[in-house]
Each structure stands twice: as structure tokens, then as C-alpha cells.
C-alpha positions as CSV (number, residue, x, y, z in Angstrom):
1,M,5.1,-5.3,-44.5
2,S,4.2,-7.5,-42.1
3,N,0.8,-6.9,-40.1
4,R,2.2,-9.0,-37.2
5,H,2.1,-7.5,-33.3
6,K,5.3,-7.4,-32.1
7,P,5.7,-9.9,-29.0
8,S,5.9,-6.8,-26.7
9,E,2.9,-5.0,-28.1
10,T,0.9,-8.2,-27.8
11,K,1.9,-8.5,-24.4
12,G,1.1,-5.0,-23.5
13,S,-2.0,-5.5,-24.6
14,T,-2.9,-8.5,-22.4
15,S,-1.8,-7.3,-19.5
16,G,-4.1,-4.0,-19.7
17,V,-7.3,-5.6,-20.4
18,V,-6.3,-8.2,-17.1
19,V,-5.5,-5.1,-15.1
20,V,-8.3,-3.0,-16.6
21,S,-10.3,-5.9,-15.7
22,S,-9.5,-6.5,-12.3
23,Y,-10.3,-3.3,-11.6
24,I,-13.2,-3.1,-12.6
25,A,-13.9,-6.1,-10.9
26,A,-12.8,-5.1,-7.7
27,Q,-14.5,-1.9,-7.8
28,M,-17.8,-3.7,-7.7
29,L,-17.1,-6.4,-5.5
30,A,-15.9,-3.6,-2.9
31,D,-19.0,-2.5,-3.6
32,I,-21.3,-5.5,-2.9
33,L,-19.4,-6.6,-0.2
34,S,-19.4,-2.9,2.1
35,L,-22.8,-4.1,2.4
36,K,-22.2,-6.0,5.4
37,I,-20.1,-4.5,8.3
38,A,-18.4,-6.7,10.5
39,L,-16.5,-6.7,13.9
40,I,-13.2,-8.1,13.7
41,G,-11.5,-7.7,17.9
42,S,-12.6,-4.4,18.9
43,F,-12.7,-3.1,15.4
44,S,-15.9,-2.4,13.0
45,I,-15.3,-2.7,9.3
46,D,-17.3,-2.7,6.0
47,G,-16.7,-6.5,4.2
48,G,-15.2,-3.9,1.1
49,T,-12.2,-3.1,2.9
50,F,-10.9,-6.5,2.2
51,I,-10.9,-6.0,-1.3
52,Y,-11.3,-2.5,-2.4
53,P,-7.3,-1.5,-1.5
54,F,-6.2,-3.7,-4.1
55,T,-7.6,-0.8,-6.8
56,F,-4.8,1.8,-5.7
57,T,-2.3,-0.6,-6.7
58,L,-4.1,-1.7,-9.7
59,R,-4.8,2.0,-10.6
60,D,-1.0,2.6,-10.3
61,L,-0.5,-0.3,-12.6
62,V,-2.8,0.9,-14.9
63,H,-1.3,4.5,-14.6
64,K,2.3,3.4,-15.4
65,L,1.2,0.7,-18.7
66,L,-1.6,3.2,-20.5
67,G,-0.8,6.4,-19.1
68,K,-2.4,9.3,-17.2
69,S,-5.5,9.8,-19.2
70,A,-6.2,5.8,-19.5
71,A,-6.0,5.7,-15.6
72,R,-8.7,8.8,-14.9
73,T,-11.2,7.5,-17.7
74,L,-11.0,4.2,-16.1
75,I,-11.8,5.8,-12.6
76,I,-15.0,7.9,-14.1
77,A,-16.0,4.4,-16.1
78,A,-15.4,2.3,-12.9
79,G,-18.0,5.2,-11.5
80,I,-20.4,4.4,-13.6
81,I,-20.3,0.9,-13.2
82,N,-21.2,0.6,-9.9
83,L,-23.8,3.5,-10.3
84,L,-25.4,1.2,-13.2
85,M,-25.5,-1.9,-10.8
86,A,-26.8,-0.6,-8.4
87,A,-29.8,0.8,-10.4
88,L,-29.9,-3.1,-11.9
89,L,-30.2,-3.8,-8.6
90,A,-32.7,-1.7,-7.4
91,F,-34.6,-2.8,-10.7
92,V,-34.3,-6.6,-9.8
93,T,-35.1,-6.2,-6.2
94,W,-38.6,-4.0,-7.2
95,L,-39.9,-6.8,-9.4
96,P,-42.7,-8.9,-8.1
97,A,-40.7,-11.8,-7.0
98,D,-42.7,-15.8,-8.4
99,P,-43.9,-17.0,-5.3
100,S,-42.5,-20.6,-6.0
101,W,-38.9,-18.6,-5.0
102,G,-39.9,-17.2,-2.0
103,L,-36.8,-15.6,-0.8
104,Q,-37.6,-11.8,-1.7
105,T,-37.5,-10.5,1.4
106,E,-33.6,-11.9,2.0
107,F,-32.9,-10.6,-1.4
108,S,-34.3,-6.8,-1.1
109,L,-32.7,-7.0,2.7
110,V,-29.0,-8.4,1.1
111,L,-29.1,-7.3,-1.9
112,G,-31.0,-4.1,-2.4
113,P,-29.0,-1.0,-2.5
114,V,-28.6,1.5,0.5
115,W,-28.3,4.5,-1.8
116,R,-26.0,6.3,1.0
117,I,-23.6,3.6,1.3
118,V,-24.1,3.6,-2.6
119,L,-23.3,7.2,-3.4
120,A,-21.3,7.7,0.0
121,S,-18.8,4.6,-1.9
122,I,-18.8,5.9,-5.3
123,A,-18.0,9.4,-3.9
124,A,-14.8,8.1,-2.3
125,E,-13.9,6.3,-5.0
126,L,-13.6,8.8,-7.8
127,I,-12.4,11.1,-5.5
128,S,-9.6,9.3,-3.7
129,E,-8.8,7.6,-7.0
130,L,-8.6,10.8,-9.0
131,L,-6.3,12.1,-6.2
132,D,-4.3,9.3,-5.9
133,T,-3.7,9.5,-10.2
134,E,-2.4,13.0,-10.0
135,I,0.0,12.2,-7.2
136,Y,1.5,9.5,-8.6
137,H,1.7,11.2,-11.6
138,L,3.7,14.3,-10.3
139,W,6.0,11.8,-8.5
140,V,6.9,10.6,-11.9
141,S,7.2,13.4,-13.8
142,K,8.2,15.8,-11.8
143,V,10.2,13.7,-8.4
144,T,11.5,10.7,-10.1
145,S,10.9,8.0,-12.4
146,R,13.0,5.8,-10.2
147,Y,12.1,3.4,-7.1
148,Q,8.6,2.8,-8.1
149,W,7.2,1.4,-5.2
150,L,7.9,4.0,-3.6
151,R,5.4,6.6,-5.8
152,V,3.2,3.6,-5.1
153,L,3.4,3.9,-1.5
154,T,3.6,7.9,-1.4
155,S,0.1,8.5,-3.9
156,N,-1.5,5.6,-1.2
157,A,-0.5,7.4,1.6
158,V,-2.5,10.7,0.6
159,S,-5.6,8.9,-0.8
160,I,-6.0,6.1,1.2
161,P,-7.2,8.2,4.1
162,V,-8.9,10.8,2.0
163,D,-11.1,7.8,0.4
164,S,-11.7,6.3,4.5
165,L,-12.9,9.5,5.7
166,I,-15.7,10.6,3.3
167,F,-16.6,7.1,2.4
168,S,-16.9,6.4,6.0
169,W,-18.8,9.5,7.4
170,G,-20.5,9.5,3.9
171,A,-21.9,6.0,3.9
172,F,-22.2,5.3,7.9
173,G,-22.8,8.9,9.5
174,E,-26.2,8.1,10.9
175,L,-24.4,5.5,13.1
176,P,-22.7,6.6,16.7
177,A,-19.5,8.2,15.8
178,A,-17.4,6.5,17.8
179,T,-18.6,3.5,15.5
180,V,-18.3,5.5,12.2
181,W,-14.3,6.5,13.6
182,S,-13.9,2.8,14.3
183,I,-14.8,2.4,10.6
184,F,-12.5,4.7,9.7
185,W,-9.3,4.0,11.9
186,S,-10.1,-0.4,10.6
187,N,-10.4,0.9,6.6
188,V,-7.0,2.7,7.2
189,L,-5.3,0.3,8.7
190,V,-6.7,-2.9,6.4
191,K,-5.6,-0.6,3.5
192,G,-2.5,0.4,4.4
193,L,-1.6,-3.0,5.3
194,V,-2.4,-4.6,1.6
195,T,-0.9,-1.6,0.0
196,L,2.4,-2.7,1.6
197,I,1.8,-6.8,0.4
198,S,1.0,-5.2,-3.1
199,L,3.4,-2.8,-3.4
200,P,5.9,-5.5,-5.9
201,G,3.1,-5.7,-7.9
202,I,4.0,-2.3,-9.6
203,Y,6.8,-4.2,-11.5
204,L,4.5,-6.6,-13.2
205,V,3.6,-4.4,-16.4
206,P,6.0,-2.3,-18.5
207,E,6.5,1.2,-18.1
208,K,4.7,4.1,-20.4
209,N,5.7,7.2,-21.1
210,A,5.5,9.7,-17.6
211,G,3.7,12.5,-19.9
212,G,0.9,10.0,-21.4
């Protein structure tokens, strides 16, 4: 009997590696970029908002390709990885700097983790992404497996506001309320636009059995 993998299996494995890697990378970059609050027009917005919304569609791709259990495992793994990343940054920040380097203060100010932001970000990610998983699975298993773009739109329409609310108030609750609400609404707006842009991406991978 031949041990060669079928082309479809090889393609599915490759797609799985790419999607999972992209999800983890987007999560990590979002947490780092969230350390900066930018001002665009009249809206305050954290830098992570420009990449984090893609994680919702990437999560949906993982769910579609590998199943619900894999999506849940990935979400929890990403939370642990982000926590380890923050701990490593804190450790490196704590280490004495070589005198010839001269950028210890700058490094500490920019990359030294602000634990309130880190913990709020991880909490928002875990809660909203697990919620997204349940809604996506419910839609596919109980409503319809057709109209794939609609399952993404439905799950994201619930998880995005939840994520933005937890993160905005958890990370920046010490700021004036007007600023926090500005961050919240700018998050929802940008994430909503990214969802619309990324909707076609759901068709890039094959469907796993809905009960997976």
C-alpha cells in the first residue's frame, strides 16, 4: 500500500499550518502594537486595532478547516503565548543593559509590558474569540452551512463589540471616559470594516465536518 498522501490532504495540512501561524502572529503583533494610542481624526485608537480584527476571520478559517476543538485549543494557546511574550519582555527589560548600548530607558518605555494592557488584551481575546467560536459553530450546525460569508459576519457582529468593550475599559479605564469610549467606537468601526474586507477569505480553505 502506498504511503503517499493524497494531494487534498497535503494541501489541507499546508493550509492549516499557514492559517494557524498567521493567527498566532496577528495576535502577538496586535498586543505589541496596542502599546501605542494614535489619534486619527477625532478618534483615539490603539495600534493593535489595525491588525487584530484579522484574527476573527483567521479563527473562522481554522474552525472551518480543522474544526471547533482545534479553534478552541488555538485560542487558549494564543493567550498563553501572549502572556509568555509579555513575561519575556519584562525579563529582558529587567536585565541590566550594556553601558555601550545606551537605550535601556527607551526600551523599557516602549516594550516594557504594561500589565494592565496585557491582561485586558488577553482577557478580551479569550472571551471574544471563544464566543465567536460558539456562535460560528451554532450557525453552521443549527442554521445553515450555506452562505459562508454570513456565518463570519454573524459571529463577528457579536464578538467584535464584546472584545472592544472588555479591552477598552480593561486597558484604558484610568483615562477620561470620553477617551475610552472613543477607543471603543474606533475599535468597533475599524474591526467592522476589516471584517467586511476579509469576508471572502472564508472561501480559501475546505470545509471540515461541522461536528468537528
